[in-house]
N, C-alpha and C positions, 0 to 999 in steps of 0.2 A: 225734778216735781213732775205730775203728771200733767200731760197738756190734753184739755178738754174743748179746744179747738177741733184738732187734729178725730178727721172723719165725722162728724156731726154735719149734717143736710137744713144748709141755711138758705131762706130763700129772701132776696133784695128786691125792694119794691126800686122804681125809679133808678134800675142797672144801667140803663145808659150810656151814663156820663155821670162829671160830677162827683160826688160824692157818694151817690151809690156805687160806681164806676171803683173807687176810692176802695171802701169797704169789700168790694167782691174780689179784689184784686189782696186785698191783706188776707181775707179770711181762706181766701182758695192759698196762700203760700204758705200759712198754717195746716194745711192738708184738709179744707174742707170742700165741701160738696159744694156748689154754689149754683142755684138756680137762680137766674136775675128776671125782672119781668120791666115794662116798659112801652109805651106808648112807641118810641121810635126804635123801629127795626135796624137801621144800618147803625145806630149806636149801641145797639143791645149783639149784634154781631160783632164788632169791634171789640165790645170787654170782656166776649166770649173767646176771641182770638188772642187777643191780652192774655189772658188765665191763662189758655192753652197754651202759647208756648214760652210759657214760662214755667209750665211741667204743670200746672192745676189742670183741676175737674170741674167745667163750667157745663150750660145747656143754657137757653133764654125761650120766653115763650113772649109774644106780642100780647102787651096786657093794659088795660083801662082800670086804673084800680077803682073808678066809677062805678064799675058794670060788676057788679057780688059775683053772676057767672062767671066771668074772663080769671077773676082773682082764685074760684074756688080750683078752675082748670089750670091755674100755675099752681096752686098747692098740688093738687091731683097730680101734674107732672114730676113734682117732687117724691110724692109719694111711689109712683112707679115707676120712677127711673132707681130710684135708691133705697126705696122700703119702708120711708119716714119722713116727716117734715120734724129738726129740732128745735129750728131757730127761725122765725120770722119776723124781716125789719121790716117794717111800713117808714119807707125813706123819704116815697115820693111826697113831694108837695111846693108849695110857689106862695112867696112874700109880694104881693102888688098892697104895697104900704103906701096911702092915698088920704088926705082929711076928708073927714064928710062935705066939707065945700069942692071937692074933687068929683062928685058923684057921678055927676054927668057923662064922665070919661073910667070911672072907676065900678062903675056898678057892673059891669060883664065880668070883669076879671076879680071882685068881689064874689059873685055868684060861683065864678069857675074856682075859687078861693075855697071856698065851705065845700064844694064838691071834692075837691084831692086831699084836700088838710083833714076836714072832718069823714066824709062819705067811704073816703080811701082807706082811713086806719081804722073807722069800721069795719068795713068789708074784710081788711084782711084779718081782723080777729075774729070774725064770722069766722070766715074762710079756715083758719087756721084751728078753732077749735074742737071740731069734733076729731079729726085726726089723732091731734094734743091728747084730749082726754080719753081716747080710745089708746091710745099709746100707754096714758099713766102718764106722762111727762112733757113735756116742751116749755118751749119760753118766746114771748114775744119781745120782741124791742122795737119802741115807740119813737121816732124823732120827732120831738117839740122842737121849744124854745124859751130863752128868758122872756120873749113876750108873752109868752101867757104865766108868768106871774104875778102881772098887777098892768090893770087898764093904764095907758097913754096914749098921749092925742100923736095924732100917724096910723095907728096901729089898732085902730077900733074892730077891724074883722078878722085880719091877719091876727093878732091876740087873742080875740075869743075863739078863733082855729083851736090856735095852740094851748089856752085854755082847756077846751073841749078834749083834747087829745091826752093831757093830764085827768081830767074824770074819766074817759073810756080806760086807760090805764091802770087806775089804783080800782075802779069797781070788775075789772077783769081780775085784776089780782083776789081779789075778797072773794070774789065767786068762785073764783077756782081752785081756791082753797090749796094753795103749793102745788096742786098737780101741773100748774103752768105760771112757771117766771116771770114778770114782767118787770121791764126795766124801760122810765123814761130817760131820754137822753136829752137834755137841754144845752146846745151850744149857744156862743154869742153871735158875737158878728165873725163871718168869716167871709171874706170877699172871695176867694179863689174857689168855692164851692159852685159860682155862678149862680147863686139863689140872687142876689142883689141886682139882676139884669133886671127883675119883675118888680124891680122899686117901681108906682108910677109915679110919684112926685119926691124929688130928692131932699126936699125939706122937710118929709117928714120924719128922716130920719131923727128931728130933734127931740121927738119922744125917750129917746132911749140914752141919750145924750145928755139932755137938759143941758144946766151950766158949762158942761165942758164941750159944746159943739163947736164953737170956734176953734178951741184948739185940736180938737180930733180933726177937723178938717183939712187945718194945716199940716197935720202929721201925715194924712193921708196924700194928701196932693204930696210932698216931698217923697215919700216914700217911692209913688208911682213915677216919679222921675228920678229916681234911683238918686236923690239927693241926701237918704238917710243913712248913716253909716255906725252908729252908735249904739246903743239899747235897745231900744225901740224895734229895731229886726234880730235883734240876737236873743230866744227862747232859753240861755240861760243868766236872761239881765232880769231884775223884775220890772225894769220898763216896757217889758218885750210889750207892743202893742196891736198887733194884729196877728191874731191864731193861725198857722197852718192848720189847715183841714184833716192832717195827718194825725193830728192828737186827737180830733174828735174819733177817727175809726179805731183810733189804739183805746180810745174808752170803751168804747164798743167790743174790740177782744176782750178788754181787760172783764168786761163783763159777762159773755159768752164762755172765757177762762175761767169758769168756777165749777165748780161741785155740783149735782142735781140738788143738794139740798142745800145748797149755798145762792141767794139770792141779791145782786145790787138793783137797788130802787130808782134812786134820781140820781143821776150824775149833771152838774152841773162842769161845763168844761167853758173856760176864757183864759183869755191874754192875760198877766198878772195888770200891764198896765193898761186896759183898754179902754177905761175911760167912759164906761157903760154904768148909768145912775141905779139899773134893773140886778 
């Protein structure tokens, strides 16, 4: 079968670590040219090192996704180096879950969340739009969340930003009229990506867990303590409770690995037994 990943030039924001780095490594292993951006220069250098030592092709540019000029420079770097930008992956994001009653401590983080999660994706779309339209084709992949599906307690701002990502994505799809494919990827809970470190009030996870909160916390605690050896940690079991980020990265690869005329629009990836109510 034809490999539609090999040879593509892929720009990844938030590429200095976590899920962004994992996407870079997987795409590079499939023969893609990787351009990664992040504010963390040391992390970017490490991502490039890991990719190149594994035989892949990667370069990096320090990029603040909230700065449109910086995002345009990141895309231009890809075009200058490889002649085109085939895929733009707007991955950078933070998750400051908190209740409105936490506003005294939460507002600065919420404001940053709006800047990164909404403006960052908007800037990524704007930066890639002209080059992709001039090429006559391109693919934008926006990392959203199931939190963007429906409003729940503890996630008002984060959920609103991800709902905005969904709106931006679908609007781009309609306006680009097929010249730019658009994929929305909605992970569920993936602790290993490090996104959860931004949670301001741990009790705010109740919005996504509802009546399953006690059981979920018990399972997570037992897993972290190494006390679980059953189906909850076995991806071949329908009881699998905590999704490995590799499965989400594989979904991103699947979206990229399509003919230009085939677009996977909306992908939700979850562990079968994750207990989330969204």
